[in-house]
N, C-alpha and C positions, 0 to 999 in steps of 0.2 A: 484484631488486625487481620486484614485480608491476606490470603496466602501469597499473593503476588507482591505484597509489601514486606515480606520477610527479608531478612538479611541472611545471606548464605556465603559460603566460601566458593570461589570459582574453582571448578575441578582441574583447571589447567595451571593457575598461578597462586591459588589459595588467598587471593585478595578478597576483601569483603565487597559484596555487590548485592543490590536488591534483586530478588528473584525475577521480577518483571523486566529488569534490564539485563539479565544474563545473556540473552541472545545477542543484543547489541554489543555487549562487552566482548563476547567471543569473536564476533565479526571484526570489531574495531581494533582490539588489542592483540588477538591471537590469529588474525587474518583468516578466519574460517568463512566459508561460503554461508549463505542464508540457510541452506538445507542442512549443512553440517552443524551449524549453531542450533537449529531447531531440534535436530536429533539428540544433541548433547543435552539440551534443556529437558527434553522428554525423558531421557534416561535418568536424569537427576530427580525429576518429579516422581518417576516410578520407584526409585530407590527410597525417596522420602516417604511415599505412600506405604511401601513395604515395611519400612522401619516403624512407622506409626502403628500399622496393623499388628506388627509383631509385638510392639510394646504393650498395646492394649490387650492383645490376645494373651500375653504372658500374665498380665494382671488378673484377667478373668479366670484363667485356669488355675490360679494359685490363691484361691480365696483363703486358704489356711494361713497364709502369710500374715493375715490380720489387717486391720484398717491402717495401721501405721505403715506397713510395707507397701500397700496399695497406694497410699498417699505419696510415698517416695517415688514410685513408678510414674504417677501422674505428674509430679513436679519435674521429673527428668524429661518427660515428653514435652511439657509446656515450655521448658527451658530450651529444648532443641528447636521447637517451632519459633520461639521468640528470641532467636539467637542474637538479635540486635542488642538485647539488654544483657545477655550473659557472656557472649564471646566477643562481640564487636563494639566499636565506638559508634558515635553518631556521625552524621554528615558534618562537614565544616560549614562555616557561615556562608560559603558560596554554593552549597549543595553538592560539593565534590565528594566522591567516595574513594578517591585515589585510584580510579580505573581509567585514566586517560582524560580527554577533554570532556567538559560538561555537555549535557544534552543541548541540541540546537535550540536557539532562542528565536522562535518564529515571530514575524511581524503580522499582526492582525490587519486584514485588508478588507475593503468594501468597494464594490463597483456596481453600477446600475445597468441593466440590459436595456435594449432599445424599446422593449415593451413594458418597462417599468419595474422589473423585479430587482430588489436590492440583494445582491449576492455577497455572502460573507465567507471569507476564507483565511488562509495563513500562507505567508510567503517565507520560505527558508533559503538561506544563502549557503552555497556549497562550502565545504571545509577547505581551508587554505592549504595549498601545497599538493592537492590531489592531482590537478592538471595545471600545466604551466601557462595559464592565461589569466587575465584579470577577472575579478569577481563578476562584474556585469557583462563580461564577454563570454561567459560560460553558457552552454546550452541550458534552456529551461524545460523542465518536465512538468506538464500540467496533468493532474490526476483528477478524473471525474468519476464519481461513484455511481452506483445504480439505484434503483427504486428501493425505498424502505431502508436506506442506509444514510450515513452522514459522512462528512469529510474525515472524521477521526478514525474511520475504518482503516485508512492507510497507515495510521500510527498504531492504534491499539491492537488490531488483530494480526497485522502482518509485519509491522516495523519497516514497511517499504520506504517510507520517507527517508529514514536514516540511512538505509542501504543506498538509495539514489544519491544522497549527499556524499556518501563515501565514493561513489563512482565519479563524482565531479559535476553533478547537475545542481543548478538552482531549482527549487521545487515550489509549485503553487498547488495547494489543495483548496477546494471550496465545496460548500454545500450547494447542490443543485437546487433549482427552484422548488419550493414546496417542501423542503427537507431541512433539518437542522435549524440554523438561524436564518436561512434564506426564505422567510415566509411572509415578507412584506412586498406588496405590489402597489405601486403608486401611493405609498404611505399607509395602506390598509393591510391588516393582517389577514391572510387567507388560511382557511382550515381544510380546504379540499382542492387538489390540483385537477382542474377540469381538462377536458380533451383538447381544447384549443391551446391552453397553456402547455400541455404535454407536447403537442405538436411543435412547439417553439423552443424546446429544450436546447436546440443547437444555438440559440441566441446566447445561452450561458457561456458556451465555448467561444463564440465570437467576442463577447465582452471580456472574457478572461484573456484572450490573446491581445486585444486592444489595450487592456489594463497593463499587462506586462510590458508591451512595447512602449507605452507612455511613461512607465515608472521605473523599469528595471533593465530590460534587455537591449543593450546598445547594438548588438549584432543581429538580433531578431531571430535567432535559431531556436526553434521549439519542437518538441515532440509531445503528443497527447496520448495518454493511456486512458481509454474509456471502457467502463464496465457496463455490460448489459445495455440498457437504453441509452446510456451515455456513449457506448461504442457507436451506435447509430448516429447520435448527435455529433460526435467528434468527426465522423466521416463526412457528414453533410456540411459541417462548418469548414472542414479542411479544403473543400472544393474552392472556397472563396478566400481562404487564408493561406497565401503563399509562404508565410513564415512558418507554417507547420510543415516541417521537413520530413517527418516520419510519424506513423500512427501505429499504436498497438491496440487492437480491437479484441476485447475479451467477451466472448459470447454475443457477437452481433446477430442481428436477424434481418430478414428482408423487409418485414413489417410494412407492407404496402399501405396500410390504412393510416398510420400515425407518423412514422419517420422512415420513409422508404429509402433504401440504400443501394438498390441495384444500379440505377443510373448514376448515382453519386460515386460509386466505385469506378465507373468508367470515366467520369469527369475528374476524378482525383488525379488521373494522369499517370506519370511515370515515377512518382515518388514511392519510397519504400513503405511497405505495410506488413504488419505481423498480425495474423488472425489466429486466435486460440479458442478452443471449444472442447467441452467434454463429449465423448462419443455418445453417451446416453442422456444428454441433457433433455429436459422436457421441451416439447414444441418442435422437435426435429431440427434443432439449431445447428447440428452438425451438417445437415443437408444445406441449410441456408449458408453456412460458412463455405461449403464447397462451391456453391453458386457464385458467391462473392469472389472467391479465389480464382475461379475460371474467368470471371469478368476482368479481374485485375491482370491476369496473365495475358489475356488478349490485348490489353491496352499498354502494358509496360514492356518496352523493348529490352529490359534487363530482368528476365524471369527470376534471377537469383535474389532480386530485391523484394520479391513477393513470397511470404512465408505463411504456410498453413500448418498448424499443429493441432491434430485431433487426438486427445488423450484417451487411450484405451480404457474402456470400462468405466470411465469417469462420468459422474452425474453433477459434479461441481459446476456452478454457474457464476459468471461474472467475476467479481473479486474473490470468490471462493476458490478460484483456480490456483490461488497462491498456496493452497494446501497441498498441491502436487509438486514434488521436488523438481521433476523434469521441467515443469512450466517455469519455475523460478530461474533455472539455468538457461532455458531458451530465451526468456525475456531479457535476461542480463546480456546474453551474447548479442541479441538483436540491437538493443539500445546502445550498447557500447560500440558496436560496429558502425552504426549509421550516424550516431550523434557525437561520439568521442573520437574514434579512430579514423573516421572519414569525414572530417569537418567540411570538406569542399562539397559534400553532397547536401 
């Protein structure tokens, strides 16, 4: 059994919960921030590792105890790791572990871009009671990953989908063209994303917006979080999509050859934008972000709506910025301000 499938006791309430769901449980049930929940989970992992090493070390240092005693130690360690069978019961028939509402049940969605790519994704509905408006009237957060990733990075690596649902967003995640399940163009499977198709990644964002408008969002208020090349694509698409009310660009670039953004930032107008980048990312992306910020400031009559965060000494790129606690806080404050607290914007 994988470590993340272990059943453990929550350090706050002692309820049984799978290790892989501990972070979500701490946020949802104990009202912790994402960074607090991550720290608590890391502390538990360190304690478990220390306990394992201690148990095995004790066994190896005391060979004179005999085979029977060593066997007892091994059994104890295995029992601790497989707590599901020793200390806790199983999930009920609905998959509940007694730790609040079940995991969100996403709807699998598909839509086709203008140039023929079938894009595959998941649509999640915000949790009831978070904000006092109807389900389809809630703002939609579209999450677009970077190269060599797929849509599940927003779930598996960072749990950000669940966090956004807690804030009151409906959420769409999708595999960008040439990645994950989005590998069919005009009915034929592609094995390599050529330069021309790469130049048109913004079509994925256009089609995502149109899909949401046609099927879910009655009020049409959306924000896009784009990572790496999808940050460029989101900015270029937003120029023509007035329903995109705010952007969060993670490690964007000027990228004059493939998806140029400098003019797009000017054309984006006076809408809010959040730009995040590591200070020492490869390719001088911090400098690119400064250029984009300066362009946005010149264009936007409300300079407070333009946010640039350069994270000191950081090399994390795109979606890996979620590893930085301050980034998580900055992104939360920005999205809540412009999409939840200021709906008229």
